[in-house]
C-alpha positions as CSV (number, residue, x, y, z in Angstrom):
1,M,6.2,6.7,2.5
2,R,6.7,3.6,4.7
3,I,7.4,1.5,1.6
4,L,10.0,4.0,0.4
5,L,11.8,3.9,3.7
6,T,11.7,0.1,3.7
7,C,13.1,0.1,0.2
8,L,16.2,2.0,1.4
9,F,16.6,-0.2,4.4
10,V,16.4,-3.4,2.4
11,L,18.7,-2.2,-0.4
12,I,21.3,-1.1,2.1
13,F,21.7,-4.7,3.2
14,S,21.4,-6.1,-0.3
15,F,24.8,-4.8,-1.5
16,Q,26.8,-5.9,1.5
17,N,29.3,-8.7,1.0
18,L,28.4,-12.0,2.5
19,L,28.6,-12.1,6.3
20,G,31.8,-13.5,7.5
21,Q,33.9,-12.2,4.6
22,D,36.8,-9.8,5.2
23,T,35.4,-6.4,3.9
24,S,38.2,-4.1,5.0
25,L,39.9,-1.9,2.5
26,S,43.6,-1.8,1.9
27,E,45.5,1.4,2.6
28,T,46.2,1.9,-1.1
29,K,42.6,1.6,-1.9
30,K,41.7,4.1,0.9
31,D,44.2,6.6,-0.4
32,T,42.9,6.3,-4.0
33,L,39.3,6.7,-2.8
34,L,40.1,9.9,-0.7
35,K,41.9,11.4,-3.7
36,Q,38.9,10.7,-6.0
37,H,36.4,12.2,-3.6
38,E,38.2,15.2,-2.2
39,N,35.3,17.5,-3.1
40,V,32.8,16.9,-0.2
41,E,30.0,18.9,-1.8
42,K,30.2,16.8,-5.0
43,L,30.3,13.6,-2.9
44,L,27.2,14.6,-0.9
45,G,25.4,15.6,-4.1
46,M,26.1,12.2,-5.5
47,W,24.7,10.5,-2.3
48,Y,21.5,12.5,-2.2
49,D,20.9,12.3,-6.0
50,K,21.4,8.5,-6.0
51,R,19.2,8.2,-2.9
52,Q,16.3,10.1,-4.5
53,G,16.7,8.4,-7.9
54,D,15.8,5.0,-9.1
55,T,18.9,3.1,-7.9
56,S,20.7,2.4,-4.6
57,V,23.6,4.6,-3.4
58,F,25.6,1.4,-3.0
59,T,25.6,0.8,-6.8
60,Y,28.2,3.5,-7.0
61,L,30.4,2.8,-3.9
62,T,30.2,-0.2,-1.5
63,P,29.2,0.5,2.1
64,Q,32.8,0.1,3.2
65,E,33.9,2.6,0.6
66,W,31.3,5.1,1.6
67,E,32.3,4.6,5.3
68,T,36.0,5.5,4.4
69,V,35.3,8.7,2.5
70,L,32.5,10.0,4.7
71,E,34.4,9.3,8.0
72,H,37.4,11.3,6.5
73,H,35.3,14.3,5.7
74,Y,33.2,14.1,8.9
75,H,36.2,14.3,11.2
76,Q,37.8,17.3,9.4
77,T,38.0,20.1,12.0
78,A,37.6,22.8,9.3
79,I,34.0,22.0,8.3
80,D,31.1,24.0,9.7
81,A,28.3,22.6,11.7
82,N,25.7,22.6,8.9
83,L,28.0,20.7,6.5
84,K,28.9,18.2,9.3
85,D,25.2,17.5,9.7
86,K,24.9,16.9,5.9
87,I,27.7,14.4,6.1
88,G,26.4,12.9,9.3
89,F,23.2,11.6,7.8
90,P,24.8,9.4,5.1
91,L,27.6,8.4,7.5
92,A,25.1,7.2,10.1
93,S,23.1,5.5,7.4
94,T,26.2,3.7,6.3
95,Y,27.1,2.6,9.8
96,H,23.6,1.4,10.3
97,S,23.8,-0.7,7.1
98,L,27.0,-2.2,8.4
99,T,25.4,-2.9,11.8
100,K,28.0,-0.6,13.5
101,F,25.3,0.7,15.8
102,S,27.7,2.0,18.5
103,K,29.1,4.4,15.8
104,A,25.8,5.3,14.3
105,L,24.0,6.1,17.6
106,P,25.8,9.3,18.8
107,I,25.5,10.8,15.3
108,L,21.8,10.0,15.0
109,E,21.1,11.4,18.5
110,T,22.7,14.7,17.4
111,L,20.8,14.8,14.1
112,K,17.5,14.0,16.0
113,T,17.8,17.5,17.6
114,K,18.0,19.2,14.3
115,K,14.7,18.3,12.6
116,D,14.4,21.5,10.6
117,N,17.6,20.7,8.7
118,F,16.1,17.6,7.1
119,S,13.3,16.7,4.7
120,F,10.2,14.8,5.9
121,E,11.6,11.5,4.5
122,N,15.1,11.9,5.8
123,Y,14.1,12.9,9.3
124,S,11.6,10.0,9.4
125,Y,14.5,7.6,8.4
126,I,16.7,9.1,11.2
127,L,14.0,8.1,13.7
128,I,13.6,4.7,12.2
129,M,17.3,4.0,12.4
130,L,17.4,5.2,16.1
131,E,14.5,3.0,17.0
132,E,15.9,0.0,15.3
133,I,19.2,0.5,17.2
134,Y,17.6,0.8,20.6
135,R,15.4,-2.3,19.9
136,A,18.5,-4.2,18.9
137,N,20.2,-3.1,22.1
138,V,17.0,-4.2,24.0
139,D,16.6,-0.6,25.3
140,L,12.8,-0.6,25.1
141,A,12.4,2.6,27.1
142,K,14.4,4.6,24.5
143,A,12.8,2.7,21.6
144,I,9.3,3.7,22.9
145,E,10.4,7.3,23.3
146,I,11.4,7.3,19.6
147,R,8.1,5.6,18.6
148,E,6.1,8.2,20.5
149,E,7.9,10.9,18.6
150,R,7.2,9.2,15.3
151,I,3.5,8.9,16.2
152,R,3.4,12.5,17.3
153,L,4.8,13.7,14.0
154,G,2.4,11.5,12.0
155,Y,5.0,9.1,10.6
156,I,3.3,6.0,12.0
157,K,0.2,5.2,14.0
158,T,0.8,1.7,15.5
159,F,2.7,0.0,18.3
160,Y,2.3,-3.5,17.0
161,D,5.9,-4.4,16.3
162,L,7.0,-3.2,19.8
163,Y,4.2,-5.4,21.3
164,A,5.5,-8.3,19.2
165,D,9.1,-7.7,20.3
166,V,8.2,-8.3,24.0
167,G,5.9,-11.3,23.3
168,L,2.5,-9.6,23.5
169,Y,1.4,-11.1,20.2
170,D,-2.4,-11.0,20.7
171,I,-2.2,-7.3,21.6
172,A,0.1,-6.8,18.6
173,V,-2.4,-8.4,16.2
174,Q,-5.3,-6.3,17.5
175,D,-3.2,-3.1,17.4
176,F,-2.2,-3.9,13.8
177,K,-5.8,-4.7,12.7
178,D,-7.1,-1.5,14.5
179,L,-4.6,1.1,13.3
180,A,-2.5,-0.2,10.4
181,Y,-3.5,1.1,7.0
182,K,-5.3,-1.7,5.0
183,P,-4.8,-0.8,1.3
184,E,-7.8,-1.3,-1.0
185,N,-5.6,-1.2,-4.2
186,G,-2.1,-2.0,-5.2
187,S,-0.9,-5.6,-5.3
188,F,2.4,-5.0,-3.5
189,S,0.8,-2.9,-0.8
190,K,-1.8,-5.5,-0.1
191,M,0.8,-8.3,-0.1
192,T,2.8,-6.3,2.5
193,Y,-0.2,-5.9,4.8
194,Y,-1.2,-9.6,4.7
195,K,2.5,-10.7,5.1
196,K,2.9,-8.6,8.3
197,L,-0.4,-9.7,9.7
198,G,0.4,-13.3,9.0
199,E,3.8,-13.0,10.7
200,L,2.0,-11.6,13.8
201,F,-0.5,-14.5,13.8
202,F,2.4,-17.0,13.4
203,K,4.2,-15.5,16.5
204,A,1.0,-15.7,18.4
205,Y,0.8,-19.4,17.4
206,K,-2.5,-18.9,15.6
207,I,-1.2,-21.0,12.7
208,D,-4.4,-21.3,10.7
209,S,-4.9,-17.5,10.7
210,A,-1.2,-17.0,9.8
211,R,-1.5,-19.4,6.8
212,A,-4.7,-17.8,5.6
213,N,-3.0,-14.3,5.5
214,F,0.2,-15.6,3.8
215,K,-2.1,-17.1,1.1
216,K,-3.8,-13.8,0.7
217,G,-0.4,-12.1,0.3
218,L,0.5,-14.6,-2.4
219,K,-2.7,-14.0,-4.2
220,A,-2.2,-10.3,-4.1
221,L,1.3,-10.6,-5.5
222,E,0.6,-13.0,-8.3
223,P,-0.8,-10.4,-10.8
224,I,2.5,-8.4,-10.9
225,L,4.9,-11.4,-10.6
226,N,5.4,-12.0,-14.4
227,T,4.7,-8.5,-15.8
228,K,6.4,-5.1,-15.7
229,D,3.3,-3.2,-16.5
230,Y,1.3,-2.4,-13.3
231,E,0.2,0.5,-11.2
232,E,2.7,0.5,-8.4
233,K,5.7,-0.3,-10.5
234,S,9.1,0.9,-9.0
235,W,12.7,-0.3,-9.1
236,Y,12.3,-1.6,-5.5
237,I,9.3,-3.7,-6.2
238,E,10.8,-5.1,-9.4
239,Y,14.0,-5.9,-7.4
240,T,12.2,-7.7,-4.5
241,K,8.8,-9.1,-5.7
242,Q,10.3,-12.6,-6.5
243,F,12.0,-12.7,-3.1
244,Y,8.7,-11.9,-1.3
245,Y,6.8,-14.4,-3.4
246,N,9.3,-17.2,-2.4
247,Q,9.3,-16.0,1.3
248,L,5.5,-16.2,1.5
249,K,5.6,-19.8,0.1
250,G,8.3,-20.6,2.7
251,N,6.1,-19.0,5.4
252,I,3.2,-21.3,4.4
253,I,5.5,-24.3,4.7
254,A,6.5,-23.0,8.2
255,C,2.9,-23.1,9.2
256,N,2.6,-26.7,7.9
257,I,5.7,-27.7,9.8
258,E,4.3,-26.3,13.0
259,Q,1.3,-28.6,12.5
260,D,3.6,-31.6,11.8
261,N,3.0,-31.5,8.0
262,F,6.4,-32.0,6.4
263,N,5.2,-32.7,2.8
264,N,7.3,-31.0,0.0
265,A,8.9,-28.7,2.6
266,I,12.6,-29.0,1.6
267,P,12.3,-27.9,-2.1
268,I,10.2,-24.8,-1.2
269,L,12.5,-23.8,1.7
270,K,15.6,-24.2,-0.6
271,E,14.0,-21.8,-3.2
272,D,13.2,-19.3,-0.4
273,I,16.7,-19.4,1.0
274,E,18.3,-19.1,-2.5
275,E,16.1,-16.0,-3.3
276,S,17.1,-14.5,0.1
277,Y,20.6,-14.0,-1.2
278,T,19.4,-11.5,-3.8
279,I,18.8,-8.9,-1.1
280,N,21.0,-10.6,1.6
281,D,18.2,-11.2,4.0
282,V,20.1,-13.0,6.7
283,D,17.2,-13.2,9.2
284,N,15.0,-15.0,6.6
285,R,17.8,-17.4,5.7
286,I,18.5,-18.3,9.4
287,H,14.8,-18.8,10.0
288,K,14.3,-21.1,7.0
289,W,17.6,-23.0,7.7
290,L,16.2,-23.9,11.1
291,L,13.0,-25.1,9.6
292,M,15.0,-27.3,7.2
293,A,17.0,-28.7,10.1
294,K,13.7,-29.6,11.9
295,V,12.5,-31.4,8.7
296,Y,15.8,-33.3,8.3
297,L,15.7,-34.4,12.0
298,H,12.1,-35.5,11.5
299,E,13.3,-37.6,8.5
300,Q,16.3,-38.7,10.5
301,D,18.7,-37.4,7.9
302,L,21.3,-36.4,10.4
303,N,24.0,-35.6,7.9
304,E,21.9,-32.9,6.1
305,A,20.6,-31.6,9.5
306,N,24.1,-31.1,10.7
307,K,25.1,-29.2,7.5
308,V,22.2,-26.8,7.9
309,L,22.8,-26.2,11.6
310,D,26.5,-25.5,10.8
311,S,25.3,-22.8,8.3
312,V,23.1,-21.3,11.0
313,F,26.0,-21.3,13.5
314,E,28.3,-19.5,11.0
315,R,25.7,-16.7,10.4
316,K,24.8,-16.4,14.1
317,R,28.5,-15.6,14.9
318,Q,27.9,-12.4,12.9
319,K,24.4,-11.6,14.0
320,S,22.7,-12.9,17.1
321,I,18.9,-13.3,17.0
322,Y,17.4,-14.4,20.3
323,N,14.6,-16.5,19.0
324,A,16.9,-18.2,16.5
325,D,19.4,-18.8,19.2
326,L,16.8,-20.6,21.2
327,T,15.7,-22.7,18.3
328,Y,19.3,-23.5,17.3
329,L,20.1,-24.8,20.8
330,K,17.0,-26.9,20.9
331,L,17.6,-28.5,17.5
332,R,21.3,-29.1,18.4
333,G,20.1,-31.0,21.5
334,D,17.7,-33.0,19.3
335,Y,20.5,-33.7,16.8
336,Y,22.8,-35.1,19.5
337,K,20.0,-37.0,21.1
338,Q,19.4,-38.9,17.9
339,L,23.1,-39.7,17.8
340,N,22.8,-41.0,21.4
341,K,25.4,-38.5,22.5
342,V,23.9,-37.9,25.9
343,D,26.5,-35.4,27.2
344,S,26.4,-33.2,24.1
345,S,22.6,-33.3,24.0
346,A,22.3,-32.4,27.7
347,F,24.8,-29.5,27.2
348,Y,22.7,-27.9,24.5
349,Y,19.4,-28.5,26.3
350,R,20.8,-26.8,29.5
351,N,21.9,-23.8,27.4
352,F,18.5,-23.7,25.8
353,I,16.7,-23.7,29.2
354,D,19.0,-21.0,30.6
355,L,18.6,-18.7,27.6
356,R,14.8,-19.3,27.6
357,D,14.5,-18.4,31.3
358,S,16.7,-15.3,30.9
359,L,14.6,-14.1,27.9
360,D,11.4,-14.7,29.9
361,I,12.6,-12.4,32.7
362,I,13.6,-9.7,30.2
363,S,10.4,-10.1,28.3
364,K,8.2,-9.7,31.4
365,K,10.1,-6.5,32.4
366,N,9.8,-5.2,28.8
367,Q,6.1,-6.1,28.7
368,S,5.5,-3.8,31.7
369,I,7.4,-1.0,30.1
370,V,5.5,-1.3,26.8
371,L,2.1,-1.6,28.4
372,L,2.6,1.4,30.7
373,S,3.7,3.4,27.6
374,S,0.7,2.2,25.7
375,L,-1.5,3.4,28.6
376,E,0.1,6.8,28.5
377,N,-0.5,7.0,24.7
378,S,-4.1,5.7,24.9
379,T,-5.4,9.3,24.4
380,Q,-3.5,9.7,21.1
381,R,-4.7,6.3,20.0
382,T,-8.3,7.1,20.9
383,I,-8.0,10.3,18.9
384,I,-6.9,8.2,15.9
385,K,-10.0,6.0,16.3
386,K,-12.1,9.2,16.6
387,Q,-10.7,10.5,13.4
388,R,-11.7,7.2,11.7
389,L,-15.2,7.7,13.0
390,E,-15.2,11.2,11.7
391,L,-14.2,9.9,8.3
392,L,-17.1,7.5,8.4
393,N,-19.4,10.4,9.4
394,Q,-18.1,12.4,6.4
395,A,-18.6,9.4,4.1
396,A,-22.2,9.0,5.4
397,K,-22.8,12.7,4.7
398,R,-21.4,12.3,1.1
399,D,-23.7,9.3,0.6
400,L,-26.7,11.2,1.8
401,K,-25.8,14.2,-0.5
402,Q,-25.5,11.8,-3.4
403,L,-28.8,10.2,-2.6
404,Q,-30.4,13.7,-2.5
405,T,-28.9,14.5,-5.9
406,V,-30.2,11.3,-7.4
407,L,-33.6,12.0,-5.9
408,M,-33.7,15.5,-7.4
409,I,-32.7,14.1,-10.8
410,F,-35.2,11.4,-10.5
411,V,-38.0,13.8,-9.6
412,L,-37.2,16.1,-12.5
413,V,-37.1,13.3,-15.0
414,T,-40.4,12.0,-13.5
415,L,-42.0,15.4,-13.9
416,I,-41.0,15.6,-17.5
417,I,-42.4,12.1,-18.2
418,L,-45.6,13.2,-16.4
419,I,-46.0,16.2,-18.7
420,V,-45.5,14.1,-21.8
421,V,-47.9,11.4,-20.5
422,F,-50.6,14.0,-19.7
423,Y,-51.0,14.8,-23.3
424,K,-51.2,11.2,-24.4
425,N,-53.6,9.5,-22.0
426,Y,-55.5,10.5,-18.8
427,S,-55.6,7.0,-17.4
428,F,-51.9,6.5,-18.1
429,K,-51.3,9.7,-16.2
430,V,-53.2,8.5,-13.1
431,K,-51.2,5.2,-13.1
432,A,-48.0,7.2,-13.5
433,R,-48.9,9.5,-10.6
434,S,-49.7,6.4,-8.4
435,K,-46.4,4.9,-9.3
436,I,-44.6,8.1,-8.5
437,K,-46.3,8.4,-5.2
438,T,-45.3,4.9,-4.2
439,Q,-41.7,5.5,-5.3
440,N,-41.6,8.8,-3.4
441,E,-42.9,7.1,-0.2
442,E,-40.1,4.5,-0.5
443,L,-37.6,7.2,-1.0
444,I,-38.8,9.1,2.0
445,I,-38.6,5.9,4.1
446,K,-35.0,5.3,2.9
447,N,-34.2,9.0,3.6
448,E,-35.5,8.6,7.2
449,E,-33.5,5.4,7.6
450,N,-30.3,7.3,6.4
451,E,-31.1,10.1,8.9
452,L,-31.3,7.5,11.7
453,L,-28.0,6.0,10.6
454,L,-26.5,9.5,10.6
455,K,-27.8,10.2,14.1
456,E,-26.3,6.9,15.3
457,V,-22.9,8.0,13.8
458,H,-23.3,11.3,15.7
459,H,-24.1,9.4,18.9
460,R,-21.0,7.2,18.5
461,V,-18.8,10.2,17.9
462,K,-20.2,11.9,21.0
463,N,-19.4,8.8,23.1
464,N,-15.9,8.7,21.9
465,L,-15.4,12.4,22.7
466,Q,-16.7,11.6,26.2
467,T,-14.1,8.8,26.4
468,I,-11.3,11.2,25.4
469,S,-12.5,13.7,28.0
470,S,-12.4,11.0,30.7
471,L,-8.9,9.9,29.7
472,L,-7.7,13.5,29.8
473,G,-9.3,13.9,33.2
474,L,-7.4,10.8,34.5
475,Q,-4.1,12.4,33.4
476,S,-4.9,15.8,34.7
477,N,-2.9,17.1,37.7
478,T,-5.5,19.7,38.7
479,V,-9.1,18.7,39.1
480,E,-11.8,20.2,41.3
481,D,-14.7,17.7,40.9
482,E,-14.7,15.3,43.9
483,A,-15.8,12.3,41.9
484,T,-13.1,12.8,39.3
485,K,-10.5,13.2,42.1
486,K,-11.5,9.9,43.6
487,A,-11.3,8.1,40.2
488,F,-7.9,9.7,39.5
489,L,-6.7,8.7,43.0
490,E,-7.8,5.1,42.5
491,G,-6.1,5.0,39.1
492,Q,-2.9,6.4,40.6
493,N,-3.0,3.7,43.4
494,R,-3.4,0.9,40.9
495,V,-0.5,2.1,38.8
496,H,1.6,2.7,41.9
497,S,1.0,-0.8,43.1
498,M,2.6,-2.1,39.9
499,A,5.3,0.6,39.8
500,L,6.2,-0.3,43.4
501,I,6.9,-3.9,42.3
502,H,9.3,-2.8,39.6
503,K,11.0,-0.4,41.9
504,R,11.7,-3.2,44.3
505,L,12.9,-5.4,41.4
506,Y,15.4,-2.8,40.3
507,E,16.7,-2.4,43.9
508,S,17.0,-6.1,44.4
509,D,19.5,-8.5,43.0
510,Q,16.6,-11.0,42.4
511,F,15.0,-9.5,39.3
512,G,12.3,-12.2,39.2
513,E,11.1,-12.0,42.9
514,I,10.1,-9.6,45.6
515,T,9.9,-9.8,49.4
516,F,6.1,-10.0,49.8
517,K,5.7,-8.7,53.4
518,D,7.9,-5.7,52.8
519,Y,6.0,-4.9,49.6
520,V,2.6,-5.2,51.2
521,E,3.7,-3.1,54.2
522,Q,4.9,-0.3,51.9
523,L,1.7,-0.6,49.8
524,C,-0.4,-0.2,52.9
525,S,1.7,2.7,54.0
526,N,1.2,4.4,50.6
527,L,-2.6,3.9,50.7
528,I,-2.9,5.1,54.3
529,S,-1.1,8.2,53.3
530,S,-3.1,8.5,50.0
531,F,-6.5,8.3,51.9
532,G,-5.3,10.5,54.7
533,K,-6.0,8.0,57.4
534,T,-4.3,8.3,60.9
535,D,-6.0,5.7,63.1
536,V,-5.1,2.5,61.3
537,T,-4.1,-0.8,62.9
538,N,-2.9,-3.6,60.6
539,Y,-1.2,-6.9,61.0
540,I,0.6,-8.4,58.0
541,I,1.7,-12.0,58.4
542,S,3.5,-13.9,55.7
543,S,5.2,-17.3,55.8
544,I,6.4,-16.6,52.3
545,D,9.7,-14.8,52.0
546,K,9.8,-14.3,48.2
547,L,7.0,-14.1,45.6
548,D,7.8,-14.2,41.9
549,V,6.7,-11.2,39.8
550,E,4.2,-13.2,37.8
551,K,2.1,-13.6,40.9
552,A,3.1,-10.4,42.7
553,V,1.6,-8.1,40.1
554,P,-2.0,-9.4,40.3
555,I,-1.7,-10.0,44.0
556,G,-0.6,-6.4,44.5
557,L,-3.5,-5.1,42.5
558,I,-5.9,-7.3,44.4
559,V,-4.6,-6.1,47.8
560,N,-4.8,-2.5,46.5
561,E,-8.5,-2.9,45.5
562,I,-9.4,-4.6,48.8
563,L,-7.6,-1.9,50.9
564,T,-9.3,0.8,48.9
565,N,-12.7,-0.7,49.7
566,T,-11.6,-1.0,53.4
567,F,-10.6,2.7,53.6
568,K,-14.0,3.6,52.0
569,Y,-16.3,1.3,53.9
570,G,-14.4,-0.6,56.6
571,Q,-14.2,2.1,59.3
572,S,-15.4,1.1,62.8
573,K,-17.9,3.2,64.7
574,D,-15.1,5.2,66.3
575,G,-13.6,6.0,62.9
576,S,-10.6,3.7,63.2
577,V,-9.6,1.2,60.6
578,K,-8.3,-2.3,61.6
579,F,-7.4,-5.1,59.2
580,N,-5.3,-8.3,58.9
581,I,-3.5,-9.6,55.8
582,T,-1.9,-13.1,55.7
583,L,-0.2,-15.1,53.0
584,T,0.5,-18.8,53.6
585,S,1.2,-21.8,51.5
586,N,1.3,-25.5,51.4
587,E,2.9,-27.9,48.9
588,T,0.7,-26.8,45.9
589,H,-1.2,-23.6,46.7
590,Y,-0.9,-20.2,48.3
591,T,-3.7,-18.7,50.4
592,L,-4.2,-14.9,50.7
593,S,-6.5,-13.9,53.5
594,F,-7.9,-10.5,54.5
595,Q,-10.1,-9.4,57.3
596,D,-11.3,-6.0,58.4
597,F,-13.6,-5.0,61.3
598,G,-15.8,-2.3,59.7
599,K,-19.5,-2.1,59.0
600,G,-19.3,-4.3,55.9
601,F,-21.3,-4.1,52.7
602,N,-24.0,-6.0,50.7
603,I,-22.2,-8.3,48.3
604,K,-25.1,-8.6,46.0
605,D,-25.4,-4.8,45.7
606,V,-21.7,-4.6,44.8
607,Q,-22.1,-7.3,42.2
608,K,-25.1,-5.6,40.6
609,S,-23.3,-2.2,40.6
610,N,-20.7,-3.6,38.3
611,S,-17.9,-1.9,40.3
612,L,-14.6,-1.6,38.5
613,G,-12.7,-2.5,41.7
614,H,-14.8,-5.6,42.3
615,R,-14.4,-6.7,38.6
616,L,-10.6,-6.2,38.8
617,I,-10.5,-8.5,41.9
618,E,-12.5,-11.2,40.1
619,L,-10.5,-10.9,36.8
620,L,-7.1,-11.0,38.6
621,S,-8.2,-14.0,40.7
622,R,-9.1,-15.8,37.5
623,Q,-5.8,-14.8,36.0
624,L,-4.1,-16.6,39.0
625,D,-6.4,-19.7,38.4
626,G,-7.6,-18.9,42.0
627,E,-10.8,-19.5,44.0
628,L,-12.1,-16.4,45.6
629,K,-14.5,-16.3,48.6
630,V,-15.9,-13.0,49.9
631,K,-18.0,-12.6,53.1
632,S,-19.3,-9.4,54.6
633,S,-21.5,-8.6,57.6
634,S,-21.9,-5.8,60.1
635,K,-18.8,-7.2,62.0
636,G,-16.5,-6.8,59.0
637,T,-15.5,-8.1,55.6
638,S,-13.2,-11.0,54.7
639,Y,-11.6,-12.2,51.5
640,K,-10.0,-15.6,50.9
641,L,-8.1,-16.3,47.7
642,I,-6.6,-19.8,47.1
643,F,-4.4,-20.1,44.0
644,P,-1.9,-22.6,42.7
645,K,1.9,-22.1,42.8
646,E,2.1,-23.2,39.2
647,I,-0.3,-21.3,37.0
648,Q,-1.4,-23.2,33.9
């Protein structure tokens, strides 16, 4: 199903005219088209027949021609609602193919509410187009909402591409390996799997792993490259297999270039770019042009480097790709640097730095959105993993049943042989019985081993069910068990400490910084209210006015965990709670200090208990490259964390 949807998406773009050309239709042409296609039912029949057949809808009319006739019929006031929806789907698909997202979006949002009016494949494609538009508009919250709907309906299982969009490449790789379907058969399907995994490794800058997967993709594709007789054969695969073959070779060259190996790069990249024109893959052309520019600059062939960079600039005017924009600015700066044009070089370098910093801020905000959404969807993802374990359990049962069948057949055959041997020779019968006894003992041992394996599978499934129960308990709004309430409360406080940072970011003009003292004061207030404390005295002293969000998130979580422990164990004899929090700095480091005046606790006992709160404090301290010191006695507990201003 996913390949079929991808087919449509690729072929929509393959029949567009080259970017930058004037594709508008003359009034005479429009009038002729509208007269030829006055019958809207016939027009729609043609669209859906072509779409379900073995050719693209754009072999009959160009995207601009479809746009003209479909717009005309869609805006007719006389048509009923059902017919308007039937027209809306091909019209939105055409807008999407022409990257007219602002026109496609309202139609798709309307169609999304009418799931029962569309087939499984068409509704799935409606959601795909919506998600792609929201991702293109950098509206991650909306994109995640659509992705959750696709997961709920069973269209997809993974989040890996959303993780990759916000720069969480390691998580994206793990999510893809855990949940993406890995085909056992089918050259094209296996190629697609390894190509996507290689691209994720490349973005994560794990170049050797990326190259290995690209080579696996090439190997999977080679058997069908020069033949038309294979299992998966379709018009789409025939149309694109040579493109993907050249793209994978170009991707391997990209890995080599990242490791400063420029051998034979230009010829292979040129073949890749040339093949990209067959399906009009602009993104691939821009990516490979930038790699060519890097090679030419390395070879100091400035004339060719300038030509390639000009090609990139012309395409970028039609379609902006943030990562490509960054690379383009950097390479332009390098180009002018080699020409000794200092002002021009500095101009592009400054623009590169400004864009990179802006994208970093957006990326950090979007990472938080995606991670929080992933946390909310962890139950569904755990269910998927449980289903996989159940499949393994079923496979183990099938294997055991097959083993029992083989054993029964073997015993029957052995008995027949014994009867025959009995009439031939007594001594032979004794030897045969001894042999059968040995074989039966071995089979019994193997059977017992299989039973133990099956018990282990049951044990693992049970543990996963307990995990699911715990996750559901954390998200429950009504619990009675006190231990569960405390765990839920602590989880809420941790999430709230992060949410509070984002709330302050949204309310502030400084999207990358928060006022530390105000933040900690509100965090303390929330925790005091959460734990129901009334007699609390606290002093929060900070010589730091602003703290960037990269440090504020782990610091907030650390303070949250320390205060949670204080409200649990830091009460004085009279029941009151007193504590001090200070944050100071020198030229290179920050110092976070905390002191309460309660009864204290045994540090070794806490370390042995493997407390989640204590582990979080240690892990977050290491994340800050900080040095943590904890002291506790009957007079109180103190924490001191020293961490650098610039985290490596």
